[in-house]
C-alpha positions in Angstrom: -244.0 -123.2 -9.6 -245.5 -126.5 -9.3 -245.3 -127.1 -13.0 -241.7 -126.4 -13.0 -241.1 -128.8 -10.1 -243.1 -131.5 -12.2 -240.8 -130.9 -15.2 -237.8 -131.1 -13.1 -239.1 -134.3 -11.6 -239.7 -135.7 -15.1 -236.3 -134.7 -16.2 -234.5 -136.4 -13.4 -236.4 -139.6 -13.9 -235.3 -139.5 -17.6 -231.8 -139.0 -16.8 -231.9 -141.7 -14.1 -233.4 -144.1 -16.8 -230.6 -143.1 -19.2 -227.9 -143.9 -16.6 -229.6 -147.2 -15.8 -229.6 -148.1 -19.6 -226.1 -147.1 -19.9 -225.0 -149.2 -17.0 -227.0 -152.1 -18.5 -225.2 -151.7 -22.0 -221.8 -151.6 -20.3 -222.7 -155.0 -18.5 -223.6 -156.8 -21.8 -220.2 -157.9 -22.6 -220.1 -159.9 -19.6 -223.3 -161.8 -21.0 -221.8 -162.3 -24.5 -218.1 -163.0 -23.7 -216.7 -165.9 -25.3 -219.9 -166.2 -27.5 -220.2 -165.9 -31.3 -221.3 -162.8 -33.3 -224.8 -164.1 -33.5 -225.1 -164.1 -29.7 -223.7 -160.5 -29.4 -226.2 -159.3 -32.0 -229.2 -161.0 -30.5 -228.5 -159.9 -27.1 -227.9 -156.2 -28.2 -231.0 -156.0 -30.2 -233.1 -157.3 -27.5 -231.8 -154.8 -25.1 -232.1 -151.8 -27.6 -235.8 -152.8 -28.1 -236.6 -152.8 -24.4 -234.4 -149.8 -23.5 -235.6 -147.3 -26.2 -239.1 -148.6 -27.1 -238.0 -148.9 -30.7 -240.5 -150.0 -33.5 -237.6 -151.6 -35.3 -234.0 -152.3 -34.9 -231.9 -154.1 -37.6 -228.4 -155.2 -37.9 -226.3 -155.9 -41.0 -223.2 -157.8 -40.3 -220.7 -157.9 -43.2 -218.6 -161.0 -43.5 -214.9 -160.1 -44.0 -214.4 -163.6 -45.7 -216.7 -162.5 -48.6 -219.8 -164.6 -47.5 -223.3 -163.1 -47.8 -224.0 -160.4 -45.0 -226.1 -161.5 -42.0 -229.2 -159.5 -41.3 -231.1 -159.7 -38.0 -234.4 -157.6 -37.5 -236.5 -157.1 -34.4 -239.8 -155.4 -34.8 -242.2 -154.3 -32.1 -245.7 -155.2 -32.1 -247.5 -152.3 -33.8 -250.9 -151.5 -34.5 -252.3 -151.6 -38.0 -251.2 -153.2 -41.1 -247.5 -153.8 -41.6 -245.6 -155.3 -44.6 -244.0 -158.6 -43.9 -240.6 -158.6 -42.3 -238.7 -159.7 -45.6 -240.1 -156.5 -47.3 -238.8 -154.4 -44.5 -235.5 -156.2 -44.7 -235.5 -155.4 -48.6 -236.1 -151.8 -48.0 -233.4 -151.5 -45.4 -231.0 -153.4 -47.6 -231.5 -150.9 -50.5 -230.5 -148.1 -48.2 -227.7 -150.2 -46.6 -226.0 -150.4 -50.2 -225.4 -146.7 -50.0 -223.3 -144.7 -47.5 -225.3 -144.5 -44.3 -224.2 -140.9 -43.7 -226.3 -140.0 -46.7 -229.4 -141.6 -45.5 -232.7 -139.4 -45.0 -233.8 -139.0 -41.4 -237.2 -140.3 -42.4 -238.3 -143.3 -44.4 -241.9 -143.5 -45.7 -244.1 -146.5 -45.6 -241.1 -148.7 -44.3 -243.5 -150.2 -41.6 -247.0 -149.4 -42.9 -248.5 -146.1 -42.6 -246.6 -143.1 -41.5 -243.0 -141.9 -41.4 -240.2 -143.7 -39.5 -237.2 -141.8 -38.0 -234.1 -143.8 -38.5 -230.7 -143.7 -37.1 -227.9 -145.8 -38.7 -225.0 -146.7 -36.7 -221.7 -148.0 -38.2 -220.1 -151.0 -36.5 -216.3 -150.8 -36.4 -214.2 -147.7 -37.0 -215.3 -147.2 -40.6 -218.4 -149.4 -40.5 -216.4 -152.3 -41.8 -218.2 -154.8 -39.6 -221.7 -153.7 -40.5 -224.4 -151.4 -39.4 -227.1 -151.2 -36.9 -230.4 -149.3 -37.8 -232.8 -148.2 -35.1 -236.2 -146.9 -36.0 -239.1 -145.4 -34.2 -242.4 -143.7 -35.4 -241.8 -140.8 -33.0 -241.1 -137.5 -34.4 -238.6 -136.7 -31.7 -236.6 -139.7 -32.2 -233.8 -140.0 -31.4 -233.5 -137.6 -28.4 -230.2 -136.8 -27.0 -230.1 -139.5 -24.5 -231.3 -142.1 -27.0 -228.6 -141.0 -29.4 -226.0 -141.5 -26.6 -227.5 -144.8 -25.8 -227.3 -146.0 -29.4 -223.8 -144.7 -29.8 -222.5 -146.6 -26.7 -224.5 -149.7 -27.9 -222.7 -149.7 -31.3 -219.4 -149.2 -29.6 -220.1 -152.1 -27.4 -221.3 -154.3 -30.3 -218.2 -153.4 -32.2 -215.9 -154.4 -29.5 -217.9 -157.7 -28.8 -218.0 -158.5 -32.6 -214.2 -158.0 -32.9 -213.7 -160.2 -29.9 -216.1 -162.9 -31.1 -214.3 -162.9 -34.6 -210.9 -163.0 -32.9 -212.0 -166.0 -30.8 -213.5 -167.7 -33.8 -210.2 -167.1 -35.7 -208.2 -168.5 -32.7 -210.4 -171.7 -32.5 -210.0 -172.4 -36.2 -206.3 -171.9 -35.8 -206.0 -174.2 -32.8 -208.2 -176.8 -34.7 -205.9 -176.7 -37.7 -202.7 -176.9 -35.5 -204.3 -179.9 -33.7 -205.0 -181.6 -37.1 -201.3 -181.0 -38.2 -200.0 -182.3 -34.9 -202.0 -185.6 -35.3 -200.8 -185.9 -38.8 -197.2 -185.3 -38.0 -197.5 -187.7 -35.1 -198.8 -190.4 -37.3 -196.0 -189.7 -39.9 -193.5 -189.7 -37.1 -194.8 -193.1 -35.7 -194.8 -194.6 -39.2 -191.2 -193.5 -39.7 -190.1 -194.8 -36.2 -191.8 -198.2 -37.1 -189.8 -198.3 -40.4 -186.6 -197.7 -38.5 -187.2 -200.3 -36.0 
């Protein structure tokens, strides 16, 4: 009877932590509102590393304008030898070239010895914004609650990135409009002086 009580208590604590993490994720847009895509991604990756005790979390953001994709990686401090960060990014990039739905659930020797369980999460409706990859050297990763948190995080990031891109586009249009107004004002002033 006492063992069941302990298990129930552990389950309750686990669910409470999950709820707290979900509330924290839902609060992130207040932090990055009005920021650029880089701020959205850095804030999100730091939060995921802390919440889920990940060994690695990476994001690859595709640029709709045709520029090179942006890659950001967070790696937990691990014991033992680990390949340099650029080698990990290269290994992930090779995977990211393919459809993330076809990825294997385990990658071998990605972060030194042992297998790493990975979860790819597309950003945007069809992954058009990019992909987040969460990885842990735990065999049970991701548990149901972790999968839920990762899914909510990807949705929040997608909304934040869309908002940041829209805001950036609006600022660029406003700047172009300001330049046209200045140019047109100068032309009108010149024309007015000629008429006098």
